[in-house]
KEBAFI-893052 format. One record per residue (C-alpha): x, y, z. Coordinates in steps of 0.1 Angstrom, whole numbers. Layout:
N
{atom {X, Y, Z}}
...
! end
This chain:
799
{atom {160, -359, -78}}
{atom {196, -370, -79}}
{atom {211, -380, -112}}
{atom {238, -407, -113}}
{atom {257, -390, -142}}
{atom {256, -355, -126}}
{atom {269, -373, -94}}
{atom {297, -389, -114}}
{atom {305, -355, -130}}
{atom {307, -339, -95}}
{atom {330, -367, -82}}
{atom {352, -364, -113}}
{atom {355, -326, -108}}
{atom {366, -329, -72}}
{atom {390, -357, -80}}
{atom {405, -340, -111}}
{atom {408, -305, -98}}
{atom {406, -308, -60}}
{atom {442, -298, -55}}
{atom {441, -268, -77}}
{atom {447, -234, -60}}
{atom {414, -217, -52}}
{atom {392, -248, -59}}
{atom {359, -248, -43}}
{atom {347, -283, -36}}
{atom {315, -292, -52}}
{atom {288, -309, -32}}
{atom {284, -344, -45}}
{atom {247, -348, -44}}
{atom {238, -356, -80}}
{atom {218, -323, -83}}
{atom {230, -297, -108}}
{atom {229, -260, -100}}
{atom {251, -230, -97}}
{atom {275, -246, -75}}
{atom {282, -274, -100}}
{atom {284, -248, -128}}
{atom {309, -228, -108}}
{atom {330, -260, -104}}
{atom {329, -266, -142}}
{atom {341, -229, -147}}
{atom {369, -234, -122}}
{atom {379, -266, -141}}
{atom {379, -247, -173}}
{atom {401, -220, -159}}
{atom {427, -244, -147}}
{atom {429, -260, -181}}
{atom {433, -225, -196}}
{atom {462, -219, -171}}
{atom {444, -194, -148}}
{atom {455, -195, -112}}
{atom {441, -193, -87}}
{atom {407, -203, -100}}
{atom {376, -184, -91}}
{atom {339, -194, -92}}
{atom {329, -169, -120}}
{atom {331, -167, -158}}
{atom {349, -133, -160}}
{atom {368, -114, -187}}
{atom {400, -133, -183}}
{atom {383, -166, -187}}
{atom {366, -154, -218}}
{atom {397, -139, -234}}
{atom {417, -171, -227}}
{atom {389, -194, -240}}
{atom {387, -174, -272}}
{atom {424, -177, -275}}
{atom {421, -215, -271}}
{atom {394, -217, -298}}
{atom {370, -245, -305}}
{atom {372, -277, -284}}
{atom {377, -306, -308}}
{atom {391, -341, -309}}
{atom {426, -326, -309}}
{atom {422, -316, -273}}
{atom {433, -339, -245}}
{atom {409, -363, -227}}
{atom {406, -339, -196}}
{atom {392, -311, -219}}
{atom {368, -335, -235}}
{atom {357, -350, -202}}
{atom {351, -315, -188}}
{atom {329, -309, -218}}
{atom {311, -342, -212}}
{atom {305, -333, -175}}
{atom {291, -300, -184}}
{atom {268, -317, -210}}
{atom {254, -340, -183}}
{atom {248, -310, -160}}
{atom {230, -293, -189}}
{atom {207, -323, -195}}
{atom {225, -339, -224}}
{atom {244, -372, -227}}
{atom {280, -370, -217}}
{atom {292, -403, -233}}
{atom {299, -418, -198}}
{atom {327, -393, -192}}
{atom {350, -414, -214}}
{atom {370, -385, -228}}
{atom {364, -395, -264}}
{atom {354, -366, -288}}
{atom {336, -387, -313}}
{atom {312, -399, -285}}
{atom {308, -364, -273}}
{atom {302, -346, -307}}
{atom {265, -357, -312}}
{atom {255, -339, -279}}
{atom {275, -308, -288}}
{atom {256, -307, -322}}
{atom {223, -311, -304}}
{atom {232, -283, -280}}
{atom {242, -261, -309}}
{atom {209, -268, -327}}
{atom {188, -262, -295}}
{atom {205, -228, -292}}
{atom {193, -220, -328}}
{atom {227, -226, -344}}
{atom {240, -251, -369}}
{atom {235, -287, -360}}
{atom {264, -299, -380}}
{atom {293, -283, -361}}
{atom {325, -303, -357}}
{atom {337, -285, -325}}
{atom {325, -267, -294}}
{atom {329, -229, -301}}
{atom {338, -206, -272}}
{atom {304, -189, -272}}
{atom {286, -223, -271}}
{atom {309, -234, -244}}
{atom {301, -203, -224}}
{atom {264, -211, -228}}
{atom {271, -246, -218}}
{atom {286, -234, -185}}
{atom {254, -216, -174}}
{atom {222, -226, -159}}
{atom {202, -210, -187}}
{atom {181, -237, -204}}
{atom {187, -247, -240}}
{atom {156, -269, -244}}
{atom {120, -260, -238}}
{atom {111, -259, -201}}
{atom {78, -264, -183}}
{atom {57, -233, -189}}
{atom {78, -223, -219}}
{atom {64, -211, -252}}
{atom {73, -226, -285}}
{atom {69, -192, -302}}
{atom {91, -174, -276}}
{atom {117, -202, -280}}
{atom {117, -197, -317}}
{atom {123, -159, -312}}
{atom {152, -167, -287}}
{atom {168, -191, -313}}
{atom {163, -165, -340}}
{atom {183, -139, -319}}
{atom {211, -164, -313}}
{atom {213, -175, -350}}
{atom {210, -139, -365}}
{atom {232, -119, -342}}
{atom {254, -145, -324}}
{atom {284, -136, -346}}
{atom {286, -101, -332}}
{atom {315, -97, -307}}
{atom {293, -85, -278}}
{atom {265, -109, -283}}
{atom {264, -140, -260}}
{atom {237, -167, -265}}
{atom {205, -163, -246}}
{atom {185, -191, -232}}
{atom {162, -210, -255}}
{atom {138, -225, -230}}
{atom {108, -205, -241}}
{atom {107, -182, -211}}
{atom {114, -146, -215}}
{atom {143, -134, -193}}
{atom {166, -105, -188}}
{atom {193, -118, -211}}
{atom {168, -123, -239}}
{atom {156, -88, -233}}
{atom {192, -74, -237}}
{atom {198, -94, -268}}
{atom {165, -82, -284}}
{atom {178, -46, -278}}
{atom {212, -56, -293}}
{atom {194, -69, -323}}
{atom {177, -35, -327}}
{atom {210, -17, -322}}
{atom {227, -38, -348}}
{atom {199, -31, -373}}
{atom {202, 6, -365}}
{atom {239, 3, -376}}
{atom {256, 5, -342}}
{atom {290, -11, -339}}
{atom {296, -41, -318}}
{atom {312, -21, -291}}
{atom {284, 5, -290}}
{atom {256, -21, -290}}
{atom {252, -27, -252}}
{atom {217, -41, -250}}
{atom {205, -11, -231}}
{atom {176, 10, -245}}
{atom {191, 44, -237}}
{atom {185, 79, -251}}
{atom {208, 73, -281}}
{atom {191, 41, -292}}
{atom {158, 57, -286}}
{atom {167, 87, -308}}
{atom {180, 64, -336}}
{atom {149, 42, -335}}
{atom {125, 72, -335}}
{atom {143, 86, -366}}
{atom {143, 53, -384}}
{atom {117, 48, -411}}
{atom {128, 12, -418}}
{atom {118, 2, -382}}
{atom {82, 11, -387}}
{atom {63, -21, -390}}
{atom {28, -22, -408}}
{atom {7, -45, -427}}
{atom {28, -59, -456}}
{atom {62, -53, -440}}
{atom {88, -81, -441}}
{atom {123, -88, -430}}
{atom {144, -85, -399}}
{atom {125, -56, -384}}
{atom {93, -77, -385}}
{atom {111, -106, -367}}
{atom {124, -83, -340}}
{atom {90, -66, -336}}
{atom {72, -99, -334}}
{atom {97, -112, -309}}
{atom {90, -81, -287}}
{atom {53, -88, -289}}
{atom {58, -124, -279}}
{atom {81, -115, -251}}
{atom {53, -92, -237}}
{atom {28, -121, -239}}
{atom {10, -112, -271}}
{atom {6, -143, -294}}
{atom {16, -138, -330}}
{atom {32, -164, -354}}
{atom {70, -159, -354}}
{atom {79, -151, -390}}
{atom {91, -122, -411}}
{atom {58, -110, -425}}
{atom {34, -86, -408}}
{atom {-3, -93, -415}}
{atom {-36, -77, -406}}
{atom {-40, -103, -379}}
{atom {-7, -92, -364}}
{atom {-19, -56, -366}}
{atom {-50, -65, -346}}
{atom {-29, -80, -318}}
{atom {-8, -48, -318}}
{atom {-40, -27, -312}}
{atom {-48, -50, -282}}
{atom {-14, -43, -268}}
{atom {-17, -5, -274}}
{atom {-51, -5, -258}}
{atom {-38, -23, -227}}
{atom {-8, -1, -224}}
{atom {-30, 29, -220}}
{atom {-24, 45, -255}}
{atom {-50, 71, -265}}
{atom {-76, 62, -291}}
{atom {-55, 81, -318}}
{atom {-24, 61, -308}}
{atom {-41, 27, -312}}
{atom {-30, 23, -349}}
{atom {-19, -13, -350}}
{atom {14, -1, -364}}
{atom {48, -8, -350}}
{atom {58, 28, -346}}
{atom {85, 43, -323}}
{atom {60, 47, -294}}
{atom {49, 11, -296}}
{atom {85, -2, -300}}
{atom {95, 18, -269}}
{atom {65, 5, -249}}
{atom {75, -31, -258}}
{atom {111, -27, -248}}
{atom {116, -3, -218}}
{atom {95, 2, -187}}
{atom {89, 39, -194}}
{atom {80, 34, -230}}
{atom {82, 66, -249}}
{atom {85, 92, -220}}
{atom {73, 120, -242}}
{atom {39, 103, -248}}
{atom {9, 119, -231}}
{atom {0, 111, -195}}
{atom {-31, 121, -176}}
{atom {-19, 113, -141}}
{atom {10, 126, -120}}
{atom {25, 119, -86}}
{atom {46, 144, -66}}
{atom {60, 152, -32}}
{atom {51, 189, -36}}
{atom {20, 205, -21}}
{atom {-6, 213, -47}}
{atom {-16, 249, -44}}
{atom {-44, 265, -64}}
{atom {-19, 278, -89}}
{atom {-3, 245, -93}}
{atom {-36, 227, -95}}
{atom {-47, 250, -123}}
{atom {-14, 244, -141}}
{atom {-18, 207, -139}}
{atom {-53, 209, -152}}
{atom {-43, 231, -181}}
{atom {-16, 206, -190}}
{atom {-41, 179, -194}}
{atom {-37, 161, -161}}
{atom {-68, 147, -144}}
{atom {-55, 126, -115}}
{atom {-28, 132, -89}}
{atom {-9, 110, -65}}
{atom {-1, 124, -31}}
{atom {15, 110, 0}}
{atom {-5, 103, 31}}
{atom {23, 108, 56}}
{atom {59, 120, 61}}
{atom {86, 96, 71}}
{atom {91, 92, 108}}
{atom {127, 105, 109}}
{atom {144, 136, 119}}
{atom {138, 164, 93}}
{atom {119, 143, 68}}
{atom {110, 154, 33}}
{atom {78, 173, 38}}
{atom {57, 155, 12}}
{atom {24, 147, 30}}
{atom {-10, 161, 21}}
{atom {-14, 195, 37}}
{atom {-46, 210, 54}}
{atom {-69, 223, 27}}
{atom {-50, 207, -1}}
{atom {-76, 181, -10}}
{atom {-102, 208, -12}}
{atom {-79, 227, -37}}
{atom {-73, 195, -57}}
{atom {-110, 187, -60}}
{atom {-120, 223, -67}}
{atom {-97, 223, -97}}
{atom {-115, 192, -111}}
{atom {-86, 169, -103}}
{atom {-89, 134, -86}}
{atom {-66, 118, -61}}
{atom {-49, 85, -55}}
{atom {-32, 81, -21}}
{atom {4, 68, -17}}
{atom {21, 54, 15}}
{atom {58, 55, 17}}
{atom {77, 60, 50}}
{atom {106, 37, 40}}
{atom {109, 8, 16}}
{atom {142, 19, 1}}
{atom {161, -11, 14}}
{atom {150, -48, 15}}
{atom {155, -48, 54}}
{atom {124, -26, 57}}
{atom {101, -54, 45}}
{atom {90, -74, 75}}
{atom {56, -86, 87}}
{atom {59, -64, 118}}
{atom {66, -34, 95}}
{atom {37, -43, 73}}
{atom {13, -42, 102}}
{atom {26, -9, 114}}
{atom {25, 6, 79}}
{atom {-11, -6, 74}}
{atom {-20, 12, 107}}
{atom {-3, 44, 98}}
{atom {-18, 44, 63}}
{atom {-52, 36, 76}}
{atom {-52, 63, 103}}
{atom {-39, 89, 79}}
{atom {-64, 80, 52}}
{atom {-93, 82, 77}}
{atom {-80, 115, 91}}
{atom {-82, 130, 56}}
{atom {-116, 116, 51}}
{atom {-105, 93, 22}}
{atom {-138, 74, 15}}
{atom {-141, 37, 18}}
{atom {-131, 17, -13}}
{atom {-102, 38, -22}}
{atom {-69, 21, -30}}
{atom {-38, 29, -10}}
{atom {-5, 22, -28}}
{atom {22, 8, -5}}
{atom {57, 15, -19}}
{atom {84, -11, -27}}
{atom {110, 15, -39}}
{atom {139, -10, -41}}
{atom {153, -33, -67}}
{atom {145, -68, -58}}
{atom {147, -102, -74}}
{atom {120, -129, -72}}
{atom {136, -146, -43}}
{atom {135, -114, -23}}
{atom {98, -109, -32}}
{atom {90, -143, -19}}
{atom {110, -141, 12}}
{atom {104, -105, 23}}
{atom {80, -85, 2}}
{atom {51, -110, 2}}
{atom {52, -115, 40}}
{atom {51, -77, 44}}
{atom {20, -74, 22}}
{atom {4, -104, 39}}
{atom {7, -85, 72}}
{atom {-8, -54, 55}}
{atom {-37, -74, 41}}
{atom {-43, -92, 74}}
{atom {-44, -59, 93}}
{atom {-67, -43, 68}}
{atom {-91, -72, 69}}
{atom {-95, -73, 107}}
{atom {-128, -63, 122}}
{atom {-119, -28, 132}}
{atom {-106, -19, 97}}
{atom {-131, -41, 79}}
{atom {-113, -38, 45}}
{atom {-123, -1, 43}}
{atom {-94, 5, 19}}
{atom {-80, -16, -9}}
{atom {-43, -25, -9}}
{atom {-23, -14, -38}}
{atom {14, -18, -46}}
{atom {40, 6, -61}}
{atom {71, -11, -74}}
{atom {87, -27, -105}}
{atom {66, -47, -130}}
{atom {76, -81, -117}}
{atom {74, -72, -80}}
{atom {39, -59, -86}}
{atom {28, -89, -106}}
{atom {41, -114, -80}}
{atom {24, -97, -51}}
{atom {-8, -93, -70}}
{atom {-7, -130, -81}}
{atom {-5, -138, -44}}
{atom {-38, -120, -40}}
{atom {-23, -93, -18}}
{atom {-27, -62, -40}}
{atom {-57, -51, -60}}
{atom {-39, -26, -81}}
{atom {-3, -19, -93}}
{atom {14, 15, -96}}
{atom {44, 8, -117}}
{atom {78, 24, -109}}
{atom {85, 27, -146}}
{atom {111, 54, -142}}
{atom {133, 28, -124}}
{atom {143, 14, -158}}
{atom {173, -5, -143}}
{atom {153, -24, -118}}
{atom {156, -61, -125}}
{atom {119, -64, -121}}
{atom {114, -40, -150}}
{atom {137, -58, -174}}
{atom {120, -86, -194}}
{atom {86, -83, -178}}
{atom {53, -71, -192}}
{atom {29, -47, -173}}
{atom {9, -67, -148}}
{atom {-28, -71, -157}}
{atom {-39, -49, -128}}
{atom {-17, -20, -135}}
{atom {-33, 14, -129}}
{atom {-5, 39, -132}}
{atom {29, 38, -148}}
{atom {55, 64, -141}}
{atom {73, 75, -174}}
{atom {89, 109, -171}}
{atom {100, 135, -145}}
{atom {93, 170, -156}}
{atom {82, 204, -145}}
{atom {46, 216, -152}}
{atom {36, 252, -152}}
{atom {56, 283, -144}}
{atom {60, 309, -118}}
{atom {38, 302, -87}}
{atom {22, 274, -107}}
{atom {54, 255, -114}}
{atom {56, 220, -99}}
{atom {79, 190, -105}}
{atom {60, 158, -112}}
{atom {64, 122, -122}}
{atom {42, 119, -153}}
{atom {21, 88, -151}}
{atom {1, 69, -178}}
{atom {-32, 59, -164}}
{atom {-50, 27, -174}}
{atom {-84, 38, -161}}
{atom {-87, 9, -136}}
{atom {-84, 32, -106}}
{atom {-100, 66, -113}}
{atom {-90, 79, -80}}
{atom {-113, 98, -56}}
{atom {-130, 131, -63}}
{atom {-142, 140, -27}}
{atom {-136, 131, 9}}
{atom {-162, 122, 35}}
{atom {-187, 151, 35}}
{atom {-193, 153, 73}}
{atom {-159, 167, 81}}
{atom {-126, 149, 75}}
{atom {-105, 144, 105}}
{atom {-77, 167, 92}}
{atom {-102, 195, 90}}
{atom {-114, 187, 125}}
{atom {-79, 187, 139}}
{atom {-71, 221, 123}}
{atom {-102, 235, 138}}
{atom {-95, 220, 172}}
{atom {-60, 235, 171}}
{atom {-75, 269, 163}}
{atom {-99, 267, 192}}
{atom {-71, 255, 215}}
{atom {-50, 285, 205}}
{atom {-77, 309, 214}}
{atom {-83, 291, 247}}
{atom {-46, 293, 255}}
{atom {-46, 330, 246}}
{atom {-76, 337, 268}}
{atom {-63, 317, 297}}
{atom {-29, 336, 295}}
{atom {-47, 370, 294}}
{atom {-63, 365, 329}}
{atom {-96, 376, 316}}
{atom {-130, 360, 323}}
{atom {-134, 335, 350}}
{atom {-97, 325, 351}}
{atom {-101, 289, 338}}
{atom {-74, 268, 324}}
{atom {-72, 266, 286}}
{atom {-84, 230, 284}}
{atom {-116, 238, 303}}
{atom {-123, 268, 281}}
{atom {-116, 246, 250}}
{atom {-142, 220, 260}}
{atom {-167, 247, 269}}
{atom {-165, 263, 235}}
{atom {-170, 229, 218}}
{atom {-201, 220, 238}}
{atom {-218, 254, 234}}
{atom {-246, 262, 227}}
{atom {-265, 229, 228}}
{atom {-250, 220, 261}}
{atom {-250, 257, 271}}
{atom {-228, 275, 296}}
{atom {-260, 285, 316}}
{atom {-247, 318, 329}}
{atom {-276, 320, 353}}
{atom {-254, 315, 383}}
{atom {-227, 340, 371}}
{atom {-233, 377, 379}}
{atom {-271, 373, 379}}
{atom {-272, 363, 342}}
{atom {-301, 344, 328}}
{atom {-286, 325, 298}}
{atom {-305, 293, 293}}
{atom {-294, 285, 257}}
{atom {-286, 250, 264}}
{atom {-312, 224, 255}}
{atom {-307, 207, 288}}
{atom {-309, 240, 307}}
{atom {-330, 226, 336}}
{atom {-302, 203, 345}}
{atom {-279, 232, 349}}
{atom {-248, 224, 329}}
{atom {-229, 248, 350}}
{atom {-232, 222, 378}}
{atom {-227, 191, 356}}
{atom {-197, 204, 337}}
{atom {-187, 237, 353}}
{atom {-198, 273, 351}}
{atom {-192, 285, 316}}
{atom {-172, 315, 306}}
{atom {-195, 332, 281}}
{atom {-172, 360, 277}}
{atom {-145, 337, 263}}
{atom {-171, 319, 241}}
{atom {-184, 353, 227}}
{atom {-148, 365, 221}}
{atom {-137, 332, 204}}
{atom {-167, 333, 180}}
{atom {-159, 369, 171}}
{atom {-124, 357, 160}}
{atom {-141, 337, 132}}
{atom {-130, 303, 143}}
{atom {-164, 289, 135}}
{atom {-176, 254, 144}}
{atom {-174, 218, 130}}
{atom {-205, 201, 143}}
{atom {-199, 166, 130}}
{atom {-171, 142, 120}}
{atom {-167, 106, 112}}
{atom {-147, 86, 137}}
{atom {-122, 62, 120}}
{atom {-132, 28, 133}}
{atom {-149, 2, 112}}
{atom {-183, 16, 123}}
{atom {-175, 50, 110}}
{atom {-199, 66, 133}}
{atom {-209, 103, 126}}
{atom {-200, 120, 159}}
{atom {-214, 153, 172}}
{atom {-187, 175, 186}}
{atom {-210, 193, 211}}
{atom {-222, 161, 228}}
{atom {-187, 145, 228}}
{atom {-173, 176, 244}}
{atom {-201, 178, 270}}
{atom {-194, 142, 280}}
{atom {-158, 149, 282}}
{atom {-162, 181, 301}}
{atom {-183, 164, 327}}
{atom {-156, 138, 333}}
{atom {-129, 165, 333}}
{atom {-148, 183, 360}}
{atom {-158, 154, 383}}
{atom {-133, 126, 374}}
{atom {-140, 89, 378}}
{atom {-144, 77, 413}}
{atom {-118, 51, 423}}
{atom {-145, 30, 440}}
{atom {-165, 30, 408}}
{atom {-194, 49, 424}}
{atom {-215, 72, 403}}
{atom {-210, 109, 402}}
{atom {-221, 139, 380}}
{atom {-192, 132, 356}}
{atom {-212, 100, 347}}
{atom {-244, 120, 346}}
{atom {-231, 144, 319}}
{atom {-224, 114, 297}}
{atom {-235, 78, 296}}
{atom {-257, 78, 326}}
{atom {-278, 107, 315}}
{atom {-285, 92, 281}}
{atom {-291, 58, 297}}
{atom {-317, 73, 321}}
{atom {-335, 92, 294}}
{atom {-338, 61, 273}}
{atom {-350, 40, 303}}
{atom {-378, 65, 309}}
{atom {-388, 63, 272}}
{atom {-398, 27, 279}}
{atom {-427, 42, 300}}
{atom {-435, 69, 275}}
{atom {-432, 49, 241}}
{atom {-465, 34, 231}}
{atom {-444, 5, 219}}
{atom {-428, 0, 253}}
{atom {-443, -10, 286}}
{atom {-478, -1, 273}}
{atom {-478, -33, 252}}
{atom {-461, -54, 279}}
{atom {-426, -52, 266}}
{atom {-400, -56, 294}}
{atom {-376, -28, 301}}
{atom {-347, -51, 292}}
{atom {-361, -61, 258}}
{atom {-371, -25, 251}}
{atom {-336, -11, 258}}
{atom {-319, -38, 239}}
{atom {-338, -25, 209}}
{atom {-331, 11, 215}}
{atom {-297, 16, 231}}
{atom {-272, 24, 203}}
{atom {-299, 20, 176}}
{atom {-287, 30, 141}}
{atom {-322, 39, 130}}
{atom {-335, 63, 158}}
{atom {-371, 73, 160}}
{atom {-392, 97, 181}}
{atom {-385, 78, 214}}
{atom {-348, 71, 209}}
{atom {-327, 94, 231}}
{atom {-296, 71, 232}}
{atom {-288, 63, 195}}
{atom {-255, 49, 184}}
{atom {-238, 82, 178}}
{atom {-247, 93, 214}}
{atom {-235, 59, 227}}
{atom {-200, 63, 210}}
{atom {-198, 100, 220}}
{atom {-204, 91, 257}}
{atom {-177, 64, 256}}
{atom {-152, 85, 238}}
{atom {-161, 115, 260}}
{atom {-155, 94, 291}}
{atom {-120, 83, 279}}
{atom {-110, 118, 265}}
{atom {-123, 136, 296}}
{atom {-103, 113, 318}}
{atom {-72, 117, 297}}
{atom {-75, 155, 298}}
{atom {-81, 156, 335}}
{atom {-50, 134, 341}}
{atom {-27, 154, 318}}
{atom {-36, 191, 326}}
{atom {-4, 203, 309}}
{atom {-12, 187, 276}}
{atom {-33, 204, 251}}
{atom {-68, 189, 249}}
{atom {-67, 193, 211}}
{atom {-35, 172, 210}}
{atom {-51, 145, 232}}
{atom {-81, 143, 209}}
{atom {-59, 142, 178}}
{atom {-37, 114, 193}}
{atom {-69, 94, 201}}
{atom {-84, 96, 167}}
{atom {-51, 89, 148}}
{atom {-41, 59, 169}}
{atom {-59, 27, 160}}
{atom {-49, 12, 193}}
{atom {-69, 39, 210}}
{atom {-102, 42, 191}}
{atom {-102, 5, 181}}
{atom {-100, -4, 218}}
{atom {-124, 22, 232}}
{atom {-149, -3, 246}}
{atom {-122, -25, 261}}
{atom {-106, 6, 277}}
{atom {-139, 19, 291}}
{atom {-147, -16, 304}}
{atom {-114, -16, 324}}
{atom {-114, 21, 334}}
{atom {-150, 26, 344}}
{atom {-167, -7, 348}}
{atom {-142, -28, 369}}
{atom {-130, -50, 341}}
{atom {-154, -79, 347}}
{atom {-191, -84, 338}}
{atom {-202, -88, 374}}
{atom {-187, -55, 385}}
{atom {-199, -39, 352}}
{atom {-235, -49, 360}}
{atom {-233, -37, 395}}
{atom {-220, -3, 385}}
{atom {-248, 2, 359}}
{atom {-275, -10, 383}}
{atom {-262, 14, 411}}
{atom {-272, 44, 389}}
{atom {-308, 37, 400}}
{atom {-301, 28, 436}}
{atom {-270, 48, 448}}
{atom {-279, 74, 474}}
{atom {-244, 84, 487}}
{atom {-239, 114, 464}}
{atom {-264, 142, 470}}
{atom {-254, 160, 438}}
{atom {-260, 129, 417}}
{atom {-293, 122, 435}}
{atom {-304, 157, 425}}
{atom {-293, 150, 390}}
{atom {-314, 118, 388}}
{atom {-344, 136, 402}}
{atom {-339, 163, 375}}
{atom {-340, 137, 347}}
{atom {-371, 123, 363}}
{atom {-388, 157, 363}}
{atom {-377, 165, 328}}
{atom {-390, 132, 315}}
{atom {-421, 131, 337}}
{atom {-411, 96, 347}}
{atom {-396, 88, 381}}
{atom {-366, 66, 377}}
{atom {-370, 55, 413}}
{atom {-406, 46, 418}}
{atom {-420, 43, 383}}
{atom {-394, 17, 375}}
{atom {-395, -14, 397}}
{atom {-364, -31, 409}}
{atom {-369, -57, 382}}
{atom {-372, -30, 356}}
{atom {-340, -13, 368}}
{atom {-321, -46, 368}}
{atom {-334, -54, 332}}
{atom {-323, -20, 321}}
{atom {-289, -24, 336}}
{atom {-286, -58, 319}}
{atom {-296, -44, 286}}
{atom {-269, -17, 288}}
{atom {-243, -43, 297}}
{atom {-253, -65, 268}}
{atom {-253, -38, 242}}
{atom {-219, -25, 254}}
{atom {-204, -60, 253}}
{atom {-217, -66, 218}}
{atom {-194, -37, 207}}
{atom {-166, -48, 229}}
{atom {-166, -83, 216}}
{atom {-178, -76, 181}}
! end
């Protein structure tokens, strides 16, 4: 709201100094702010003889103001009117800008008293004038604390005479200047000179404080050290009466602080010792205090894990990915590393940082992309649901930056993580300065805060307490272990709010799957290059190995062999998906590549997939393709159609099916993609997903014969736009992209007669199940079955 006297002051400034060299015209709007304060500073500079004037209170202005001395009634009316204008802009009466000192003095005295100084001054001192020409409040502001204000006034009154000490705000809100003046007070009490006391808690000040016995505050202590210690407690949000006596009640508050800051039980003494002083003042606290967590960019080997464990560490932070740049720092979790970590008895908290070193990184679009990269990586490692992923803000930002850029970035992360395909599987955490973490958390966008305490110069670490949801705080960079066990770490204090994870999904994490697929692919490539066996391309050999033995190679047609190891041997998988090269399979197994039979796919459904059935479905499509006219072929038979047929026949065989009058449609609605399969369920949800993914992967492998099948599978399961859109992609690729065409395709599985090989396949299913798909199922039954398949599929596509 505009103020008439602020407006009058702005008008007076422009009128009086408008022709001065360098003058910046002040907006005449009746609203005070930095622009008006700058104009007051420029006016002062002109009166001091500085030309041209500049909108900042620098060393020259200060030196010349000190040389001028106090402003009193002996100064001319322009000097006095400038003071009056500044008083109006500070919220005090400015005596109607009349240029008379006697009218001005009461407000100057009130300002002096508000700053904690004498209220009987006769002039405006240079230091008070400097405070007057700032936007720092001198009176209690909304949200301010009386006790904090008392402490701020104490600092001004007690140490304001020192050369390097400038008055801090006294509005009752802790800020950076107050923090620096608190440290100056400590430095003065330690005996530092005015030139040495810089307000920074560096190694020198820390060493002096640690060696000082006078600074140790305990029950019964009195004097300046108690005042300073209580000020530090108040500034960190711990309520104590501001006086010079330390009581048992004060000690109890200190114990609460020590507990919240993660002190060990032995350290929670209630005494203001060096470790507690440091924790109150600087974001690292005492860097030599114990820490049970560590984060690092280095791979944890067995030797390094043992060294960390022996040094007392229980939890490690590791990066999910490398940055997407040329020659990035190789910091991501390596294959087998998680097993090494867990085997050593260590736990893990995952970190995501692919940028974030400049404010420009933080956009909503980048937040969405980072959420997807982090999610895909976490799922690929098998990180269990409920784990917290810490997204890094490794840049010094002020509150305005957080509001304008950081919060929209985290809003995008939160939105993406909550969408139905991700379903809030992972909690969002933040890594950054204290205030950045606090602001993002207060906005409801981060469950946990990992504090960048080592960045002691970050503005968000100066004058701010730890946020309530802090989990880890970096306090020291050091090397743990020696020889092959040596590893550089950032030591972290852990609050216990996030214990980390101690295992990954037990059914085969995706990174382990991908390593195995790469190994099989390498053997397939080697065999294909050798010219041995049946002369197949590497990708065909790769899929044959994966689907064997359950969907066996059936060597019965090769060289008179009689292998019928496949469970569907009567359907002849050498016809459905190609004659198998058993010599390759036998050789590959002899190389010790082994098998991974199951893995958890990374969508919100987290379906446990069988690699054999997935590969069989994919191999059938690779062999026969997808017909452009959408007619049915053996490629469909080896996947979704085969499972659909067997489940349709179960309607006749299940005593709870047609025997009790249940329609084929209703029966299949209950049984297709069921999550609780019983004796008559041949098309449970895992088979349903395997058939759809097999269709898409088999098509991709067929269409890109020069790409490695292992790479295609890896790309599919690490790209959320692939696995999250599997049903939409299959709908468009295989079923015509509309429900009418979709239904016709499914129904034609019963009625189509144009493909002799497929007709034979359908007859084979009927013989195997002892139910004739054409004959025992009427046209109505077939139509209902088709409708049920379409309905179940669309429930996933739209759900």
